[in-house]
N, C-alpha and C positions, 0 to 999 in steps of 0.2 A: 099685718105687721107694718111698722114704720119704715123709714129708709133703711135699706140693707147697709151693714157696716162693711167698709172697704179699707184695706191697707194697701197703700201704694209705696213701693220701695224706693222711689225717687220722684222728684218733681218732674213733670212732663211739659214739653212745649206746646203752645197753640191754644186756640179758643176752646177746643173740645175738652181740654183739661178743666177749664172753668165750669163747663157743663157737668163734667164728671163729679166735681165737688158739690154741685147743686143736686144731682140725682142720688147721690149716696152720702151716707154719714161717714166721711172719709178722714183717715189719718195718713199723713204723708211723712215718710222718713226724711228728716231735715238735713242730713249730712250729704256731702259730695260722695263719700265712700259708701259702699253697699252695707246694709245691715249685717252684723255678724250672724253666723248660722244659729247660734243659741237664741238670738232675738227672734228670728223667724219661727223657731220651734215654740217659743214662748207666746208669740202673737197669733200664730195660725188658728188656734181653737176659738179665738175671740172675735173673728171676722167672718162674714159671709162670703167675701170675695177678696182676692189678692191680685194686684198687678205686679208682675215680676219682670226683671231684666236678666240678660244673659249672665251677669256676674252674680246673680243670686242662686245659691245652691239649694234647689227645692228637691231634696232627696226624700226617701220614704219616711224618714224620721219626722220631717216637717209635715208631710202629707198625712201620716197617721195621727199626728197631734191635731191637725186641722179637722180630720174626719171625726175625731172623738168629740169635737165641738161643733162649730157652726159652718166651717168652710165648705163651700159648694162649687166654687169655680176659681181657677187660676188663669188670669188673662195675661199672656206673655207679650211684652213690648219688644217683639223681634219676630223675624221669620223662623229662625232656628229655635229649638227648644231642647237641646241636648243637656241643658242644666237642670231639667225637670225629669223626675222618674215617672214617665207617662204610664208605664204599666202599673205601678203602684197606685197612681191616681185613679186609673180605670177600675182597679179592684175595689177601691174604696168609694166609688161613685162620684168622684170629683172631676168636673169638666176642665179640660185644658184647651186654650185657644192661642192662636198666634196672629201675626200681621203680614201675610204674604202679599204679593203684587205691588204694594205701595212703595217699596224701596228698590224695586228692580232697576229702574233707570239710574237712580243715584249710585247704586253699587256698580253697575256697568260702567258708568262714567269714571268712578274712582279707579276701577280696574284699568281703564285706558290711561288715566293719569299716571299710574304706576308703570304701565308698559312704556309710555313715552319717556317718562323720567329715567327709567333704566336704559332704554335703547339709546337715548341721547345724552346720558351722563349729566343730567340737569342738576342733581344734588352736588356732585363734585364740582361742576362748573360754577354754581352759586358760591360754594365755599372758596373756590379759587379767586373769585372777584372780591368777596367780603374780607378775606384774610390779607389782601394786599399783594398776594403772589402774582396776580396778573400784572399789576402795576410794576412790581419789582422785576418782572421778566423783561420789561422794556420793549415788548413787541405787542402791537394791538391785534395782530392776526397771524396765524401760522397754518399752513396746509395740513399739518398733522395734529393740531390741537383738538383734543376730545372727539376723535373720530368715533361715530356711532353707527347704528344700524338703520338703514332706510326700510320702512315697513311695506311700502307698496310692492306687491307681487310676492311677498313672503308667505309662509305657511303658518296659520294660526291653529293651534290645537286646543280644543275645549274639552275638559274632563268634567262631565256633569252638564247635561244639555237641557236643563229646566229653564225657567223664566229668565234668570240672570245670565246663564250660559248662552242662551239664544240672543239676548240683547247685546252681549259682548261680541258674539259672532256677527250680528247684523252691522255693528259699527265697523268691524274689521273688513267684512266683505264689501259693504257699500261705501264706506268712507275711505278705505285704504286699498281696495281691490285685492284683498288677501284671499288666498285659497284656504278653506276651512275644513279641518278634520275634527271629528268629535267622537268621544267615547262616553257611553252612558249605559245605565241599567237597561233602558228601553230605547229602541230605535225610534227616532222622530218620524212623524208622518211625511210621506213623500213630498207633499207640497211645501213643507217647511224646509226640507233638504234642497228643493229646487230654488226656493226663494233666496236662500242663503248660500247657494252653491256649496253645500256642505256634504261631506262624505263620512259615513259611519265606518269606523275602523276599530281594530283591536287597540288596547292600551299600548302594547309594545310598538305597533306601527306608528301610532300617534307620537310617542316619545321620540322615536328615531327620526321622524320626518319633519317635525314642527320646529319653526324658528322661535315661536312664542308658545309656551304651554301655560294655560290659565285654568285654575282650579275653581270649580263651582259645585262641589258635592256637599251634602250634609254630613255631619259627623255621626257615624254609626260604627258598630263593631267591624263592619266590612271595610269601611274607608279609613279607619284609624291607622296611621302609618303607611298608607297605600303608596306614598312616594318616599322610598327609602334609597339606600345605596344602590341597589340593583337597578332601580328605575332611573335614578339620576345619571348613572353611568351610561344608560342607553341614549341619553339626550346628546344633541350636537354640542360641541365645545363653544359654539357661537350662540347657543340658545339662551333664552331668558325664561325663568320660571316666575309666575305671578300667583299669589294666593290671597284671595279675598273671601275664602270660604270659612274654614276653621283651621287653627294652627296645628292641631294634632293630626291632621291629614298628612303632614310632612314630618319625617324624622328630622328633628333639628340638628342632631349631631352629624348626620349624613349630609345635610344641606350645608353646614359650615365647612365640612371637608370638601364638598363639591365646589364651593365658591373659592376656597383657599387654593385648591389644587388645579382649578381650571377645567373641571369636568363640564361645567356650564359657564357662560360668560357673566351672567348677572341674575339678580332676583329682585322682585318687588313684593313686599309683604305688608299686609294690613292686619294680619292675625297671627297669633303666636301660641306655642304650646303652653306657655304660662303668661298670664296678663295681669298687671302690667309687666312688660319685659324689663328685667333688672338691667341697670346701666352697665354692669360689668359683663353682661352676656357677650360671648364671642361675636355674635352677629353685629353688635354695635361697633366693633373694631374694624369691620370690613368696609372698603369703599366701593365694592361692586354690588351692594344691596341697598335698595331704597326702603326705608322703614316708615310706617304710619301707625298711629295708635288706635287701630280698630275704628276707623271713621268711614267705612264703606257707605253707610246710609246717612252720613252727616251733612245733609242739606236741610235747610229750613222746611222746604216743601215736603220732603220725605218724612222727616221726624214729626211734623205736625199731622201728616196723614196717618202715621203710625198711631198717634194718640187717638185720632178719630176711629181707627179700626179697633183699638182696644175698647173704646167707649161703646161702639156698636155691638161688639161681642157681649159686653156686660149688659147692655140694655135689652138685647134680644133674650138673653137668659132671664133677666128680670121680668120680661113679658111672658115667660113660660115657653119661649121658642128655642129651637136648637140654634146656637150661635153660628153665624155664617162661616167662621174660620175655626171650626171645631177640629182639633187634632185627633182626639181619641173617640172616634165614632161609636165604638162599642159601648161607651159609658151610657148611652141613651137607654140601652137595655137594662142597665143597673138602676138608673134613677131618671125620672123625667126632669127636664130643665125647669128652673124656677127656684126661688128662695123659700117658698112656703112648703111645708111638709117635710 
């Protein structure tokens, strides 16, 4: 066969994208906004491969349409893949891949940017200067102006102790001398706990004891809404909640109530239950929350590495090899990798 046909749902950064266009007969969605769902359903059967983003709804309708045609692999440009019906893809012999590892440090660093911004009131302070309020106050310095939380010696609670959670813990333990508590589906190896001075605890103990609570779990039926009113009321009134995982892990109504009524001191959010977040949403009216538009992996280094990971998954499949970041391992029993046959 000639070059496999590839549909890419957005232009990607870095030199690996140029090679992707050389290796495949590729069509790239030209708009900034994601392709409508009906476009994905329409295009899926006409391509051998698809590169998807988190904002693309790759449900069973898209997958079945693709399976009836040429579609053999969906290469996700993200570490998460809750936008893809992986079970449906497996049933229809379609491979699903993702891009783990390469965005770990970028997301961990953004997590700490949110922690520091919330702890030291940086967004409010910036607005105070830009608005002219500082100038109108007539005082250049005051002992009680924007008093925040010092992090050294405080307790950092990590919910989800995978690659990103551990990277966040490492910065907290080694950079700020913080005590680390963690809650996860599996306990980490003893050497990891020793390196990070981390202690495995129940979710309830973590919420009660932590000064900073940082979320790093995938979105699953078990984690959806795991931080709700009950959990927020367990936290210290001086605590900060940070979410760079998935918006739906936190009950948004409960979080708004917690921030308004002072159950917790502040929050830093990079992800939301609905994206993009509407400007009239109650979160945008609160001054004790720092908001970012889902930019956890938004460094040039990370995003270009993600493009290369997508390409390597596609090239491995093209060579008839199991892709290095295959999500649905069971699919190999359904169909061998490769575009031929």
